C-alpha positions as CSV (number, residue, x, y, z in Angstrom):
1,M,-0.3,0.0,0.1
2,R,1.6,3.3,-0.7
3,P,2.2,5.5,2.6
4,V,-0.3,8.0,3.6
5,V,2.8,9.9,4.4
6,N,6.1,9.5,3.0
7,H,8.7,11.1,5.5
8,V,7.7,10.8,8.8
9,A,9.9,11.5,12.1
10,V,9.9,10.0,15.5
11,V,11.2,12.2,18.7
12,G,12.3,10.4,21.3
13,A,13.6,6.7,21.1
14,G,12.1,5.2,24.5
15,Q,9.9,2.2,25.0
16,M,6.9,4.3,22.9
17,G,9.0,6.0,20.3
18,T,10.8,2.6,19.4
19,R,7.8,0.8,18.5
20,I,5.6,4.1,17.3
21,A,9.1,4.1,14.6
22,Q,8.7,0.4,14.1
23,I,4.9,0.6,13.6
24,F,5.7,3.8,10.7
25,C,8.0,1.4,9.2
26,E,6.3,-1.7,8.8
27,A,3.7,0.4,6.9
28,G,6.0,1.7,4.3
29,A,7.6,5.1,5.6
30,I,10.6,6.4,5.6
31,V,11.1,7.3,9.2
32,L,13.8,9.4,11.0
33,L,14.3,8.2,14.5
34,Y,15.8,11.5,17.0
35,D,16.5,11.4,20.8
36,S,18.9,13.6,22.6
37,D,21.4,10.4,23.2
38,A,22.6,8.8,20.6
39,K,23.1,5.4,22.4
40,V,19.4,5.2,22.8
41,C,18.6,5.5,19.3
42,E,21.2,2.7,18.4
43,R,19.4,0.8,21.0
44,A,16.2,1.7,19.5
45,V,17.2,0.8,16.0
46,E,18.9,-3.1,17.7
47,K,15.2,-3.5,19.0
48,I,13.2,-3.3,16.2
49,R,15.4,-5.5,14.2
50,E,15.2,-8.2,17.1
51,F,11.7,-8.0,17.4
52,W,11.6,-8.5,13.5
53,L,13.9,-11.3,13.2
54,K,11.9,-13.2,16.5
55,N,8.9,-12.3,15.0
56,I,10.3,-14.3,11.5
57,Q,11.6,-17.2,13.3
58,E,8.7,-17.6,15.6
59,K,5.8,-17.5,12.9
60,N,7.8,-18.9,10.1
61,T,10.4,-21.1,11.0
62,A,8.4,-24.5,10.8
63,N,7.3,-23.7,7.3
64,M,10.0,-22.8,5.7
65,T,13.5,-24.2,4.6
66,L,16.4,-22.8,5.7
67,E,17.3,-20.6,2.8
68,Q,13.6,-19.3,2.9
69,F,14.3,-18.7,6.3
70,A,18.1,-16.6,5.4
71,H,15.7,-14.9,2.3
72,A,13.1,-13.4,5.0
73,T,15.8,-12.7,7.4
74,R,17.9,-10.7,4.6
75,N,14.8,-9.0,3.5
76,R,13.6,-7.9,6.9
77,V,17.2,-6.4,7.4
78,M,17.1,-4.6,4.3
79,I,13.8,-3.2,4.9
80,L,14.7,-1.7,8.1
81,N,18.1,-0.2,6.6
82,A,15.7,1.5,3.8
83,H,12.9,2.8,5.8
84,L,14.4,3.7,9.5
85,Y,17.1,6.3,9.8
86,V,18.8,7.9,13.0
87,A,18.8,11.6,13.3
88,S,21.6,13.1,15.1
89,R,20.0,17.0,15.5
90,L,16.4,17.9,15.7
91,D,17.0,20.4,12.5
92,R,17.2,17.4,10.6
93,L,13.4,16.7,10.9
94,A,13.1,20.1,9.0
95,P,11.7,18.6,5.4
96,V,9.3,15.7,7.1
97,D,5.9,15.4,6.4
98,F,4.5,14.1,9.8
99,V,6.4,14.5,13.1
100,V,5.5,12.1,16.4
101,E,6.6,13.6,19.5
102,A,7.2,10.9,21.8
103,V,9.3,12.0,24.7
104,T,8.9,11.8,28.3
105,E,5.3,12.3,29.9
106,D,6.2,15.7,31.6
107,R,4.2,18.6,30.5
108,A,7.8,21.0,30.5
109,I,9.7,18.9,28.1
110,K,6.9,18.4,25.6
111,A,6.7,21.7,25.5
112,Q,9.8,22.4,25.1
113,V,10.4,19.7,22.5
114,L,7.2,20.8,20.4
115,S,8.2,24.6,20.6
116,T,11.5,23.7,18.6
117,L,9.7,21.8,16.1
118,D,6.8,24.1,15.8
119,A,10.3,26.9,14.5
120,I,12.3,23.9,12.4
121,C,9.5,22.0,10.6
122,K,7.9,23.2,7.1
123,P,4.7,25.1,7.4
124,N,2.6,22.2,6.1
125,T,4.0,19.5,8.4
126,I,1.8,18.0,10.8
127,L,2.4,17.2,14.6
128,V,1.3,15.1,16.9
129,T,1.9,14.8,20.4
130,N,2.0,10.9,22.0
131,T,0.7,11.9,25.4
132,S,-1.7,9.4,27.4
133,T,-2.8,12.3,30.1
134,I,-1.1,15.7,29.0
135,S,-3.7,18.6,28.1
136,I,-3.3,19.2,24.5
137,K,-5.0,22.6,25.0
138,E,-2.0,23.0,27.0
139,L,0.4,21.7,24.5
140,A,-0.8,23.7,22.1
141,K,0.1,26.9,23.8
142,S,3.6,26.0,22.6
143,V,2.8,25.8,19.4
144,Q,2.6,29.0,16.8
145,R,3.6,28.4,13.5
146,H,1.9,24.8,13.1
147,K,-1.5,25.8,15.5
148,D,-3.8,24.1,12.8
149,K,-1.7,21.2,12.0
150,F,-1.3,20.2,15.8
151,M,-3.4,17.4,17.8
152,G,-2.5,14.5,20.0
153,M,-2.2,10.9,19.0
154,H,-2.3,8.5,22.2
155,F,-0.4,5.4,21.3
156,M,-1.6,2.7,23.9
157,N,1.2,1.2,25.2
158,P,2.6,-1.3,23.9
159,P,1.8,0.4,20.5
160,H,3.3,-2.7,18.4
161,V,0.8,-5.2,20.0
162,L,-2.3,-2.7,21.0
163,T,-4.4,-1.0,18.0
164,F,-6.7,1.1,20.0
165,L,-5.3,4.9,19.2
166,E,-6.9,7.8,20.9
167,L,-6.8,11.3,18.7
168,I,-7.4,14.5,20.2
169,R,-7.8,17.7,18.9
170,G,-6.3,21.0,19.4
171,P,-7.9,24.4,20.1
172,K,-7.0,25.2,16.3
173,T,-6.8,21.5,14.9
174,S,-8.3,21.9,11.1
175,D,-10.5,19.5,9.9
176,E,-8.5,18.9,7.1
177,T,-5.5,18.0,9.7
178,A,-8.0,15.7,12.2
179,N,-9.2,13.9,9.0
180,T,-5.3,12.9,7.9
181,V,-4.6,12.1,10.7
182,F,-7.7,10.0,11.0
183,E,-6.5,8.3,7.6
184,I,-2.8,7.6,9.2
185,A,-3.8,5.9,11.8
186,R,-6.2,3.4,9.6
187,W,-3.3,3.3,7.7
188,L,-1.1,1.8,10.3
189,N,-3.8,-0.5,11.0
190,R,-4.9,1.1,14.7
191,N,-8.5,1.7,15.4
192,P,-8.6,5.0,16.0
193,I,-11.3,7.1,18.2
194,L,-11.4,10.4,16.6
195,F,-11.7,13.6,18.8
196,A,-11.3,12.1,22.1
197,S,-12.2,14.5,24.9
198,D,-9.5,16.6,26.2
199,I,-10.2,16.0,29.8
200,P,-8.0,14.2,32.2
201,G,-6.6,11.2,30.8
202,F,-9.0,11.3,28.0
203,S,-11.2,8.3,27.2
204,V,-9.2,5.7,28.0
205,N,-6.7,6.7,31.0
206,G,-9.4,8.8,32.1
207,M,-11.2,5.3,33.4
208,V,-7.7,3.4,33.7
209,M,-5.5,5.5,35.9
210,P,-8.2,5.8,38.3
211,I,-8.8,2.1,38.8
212,I,-5.1,1.6,39.1
213,N,-4.9,4.4,41.5
214,E,-8.0,2.5,43.7
215,A,-6.8,-1.0,43.2
216,S,-3.3,0.5,44.6
217,L,-5.4,1.4,47.5
218,L,-6.7,-2.1,48.3
219,V,-3.5,-3.3,48.5
220,E,-2.3,-0.9,51.3
221,R,-5.5,-1.9,52.7
222,F,-4.9,-5.9,52.5
223,I,-0.9,-5.4,54.0
224,K,-2.4,-3.2,56.9
225,K,-4.9,-5.8,57.7
226,G,-1.6,-8.3,57.8
227,M,-1.3,-9.7,54.4
228,S,2.2,-9.8,52.1
229,F,2.4,-7.5,49.4
230,E,2.7,-10.5,47.1
231,G,-0.7,-11.8,48.4
232,A,-2.4,-8.8,48.4
233,C,-1.1,-7.9,44.8
234,E,-2.3,-11.7,43.5
235,I,-5.7,-10.9,45.1
236,V,-6.6,-7.8,43.9
237,N,-4.8,-8.4,40.6
238,D,-6.7,-11.6,40.3
239,S,-10.1,-9.8,41.1
240,F,-9.6,-8.0,37.8
241,E,-8.3,-10.7,35.6
242,G,-9.8,-10.0,32.1
243,R,-11.7,-7.1,32.6
244,V,-9.3,-4.7,31.3
245,P,-9.4,-4.6,27.6
246,T,-6.1,-4.7,26.5
247,G,-6.4,-6.4,22.7
248,G,-4.2,-9.3,23.9
249,E,-4.4,-12.0,26.4
250,P,-6.9,-11.1,29.5
251,M,-4.7,-9.2,32.2
252,G,-5.3,-7.9,35.7
253,I,-5.2,-4.5,36.8
254,L,-1.9,-4.6,38.3
255,R,-0.3,-6.8,35.7
256,L,-1.8,-3.8,33.6
257,A,0.1,-1.3,35.8
258,D,3.8,-3.1,35.4
259,L,3.0,-3.1,31.7
260,I,2.5,0.5,31.7
261,G,5.3,1.1,33.8
262,I,4.5,2.3,37.5
263,D,6.4,5.7,37.1
264,T,4.1,6.5,33.8
265,V,1.1,5.4,35.7
266,V,2.5,8.2,38.8
267,A,3.1,10.7,36.3
268,G,-0.1,10.5,34.5
269,L,-1.9,10.6,37.7
270,R,-0.1,13.8,38.6
271,E,-0.9,15.6,35.2
272,M,-4.6,14.4,36.2
273,M,-4.7,15.9,39.5
274,K,-4.2,19.7,38.3
275,A,-7.4,19.2,37.1
276,N,-8.7,17.3,40.2
277,R,-7.2,16.3,43.4
278,H,-9.1,13.4,43.7
279,Y,-6.7,11.8,41.4
280,K,-3.7,11.9,44.1
281,P,-1.6,9.0,43.4
282,R,-1.7,6.5,45.9
283,G,1.3,6.2,48.0
284,I,1.9,2.9,47.3
285,L,2.3,4.2,43.8
286,T,4.9,6.3,44.9
287,D,6.8,4.1,46.8
288,L,7.6,1.7,44.3
289,V,8.9,4.4,41.8
290,V,11.4,5.7,45.0
291,Q,12.5,2.1,45.2
292,G,13.1,1.4,41.6
293,R,10.3,-0.8,40.9
294,L,8.7,0.7,37.6
295,G,7.2,-2.7,36.4
296,R,8.7,-4.7,33.0
297,K,10.6,-2.4,32.4
298,T,12.9,-3.1,35.2
299,K,11.9,-6.7,35.3
300,I,9.9,-5.7,39.1
301,G,7.0,-3.7,40.0
302,F,3.9,-5.2,41.5
303,F,4.8,-8.4,40.0
304,D,8.5,-9.7,40.4
305,Y,9.2,-10.8,36.3
306,D,12.5,-12.3,37.1
307,S,11.4,-14.9,39.3
308,G,8.1,-15.2,37.1
309,R,5.7,-14.5,40.5
């Protein structure tokens, strides 16, 4: 299929940015991946390479000869080399058609990056921010030249697995921009909901984050009653098993929190708390962040993934 956009830039090569870049590469776009840390970019490219090769091996090895497998592997590497490039400076992104800002979930950092992109990108470039909780209206204040070309595009985590996608208009987003972003979402084989409300957490996290928060409170209460941390997590998680739509296997709420990242959950709740104190993150969540127990990314959060618990 012909790409809806030919040249795409992804700013931020962390967990989300890496997989968003992968999605665009798979769709056929030429992707420039930028991160302020060049080593992070190098690791991101290697992660995509490893994922693609592992995917070939898991899905096709049984039905392929060794020669066919080697050919498929070479093709994948060639596609990656032809479609994914690393940009060492932000100004290298000036000619692209579409930019996805996917830096850390911090309002000040995102605002600074968006302001820089607004200044360097050509006038018809569409700028989207991948944020799970930060107000698009507030972020739009950092964009001057591209106000009608700016909106939110919230990929679910992990974006290469989950296909649901929230699109949030900014105050000045044009109909043309909104329709184009919707078309791009469909081209990426996502299932977009167009114009999710610009409220704390938007549509999905407006429900999921408070549920994680309240589930965390239940863990605290069970612990106070004398239950172990591990036992409390198991009971609370199992109570929600299969009730959270992740697009894959049924997953309890605390394992979902570990998948999202406890630090991301806390950052999201704190952002939502700016609109309503009700969203203040529970103490057990902030304690886990202080302890470095961030979930799957650190192999331990509510659950220990090295031990299999």
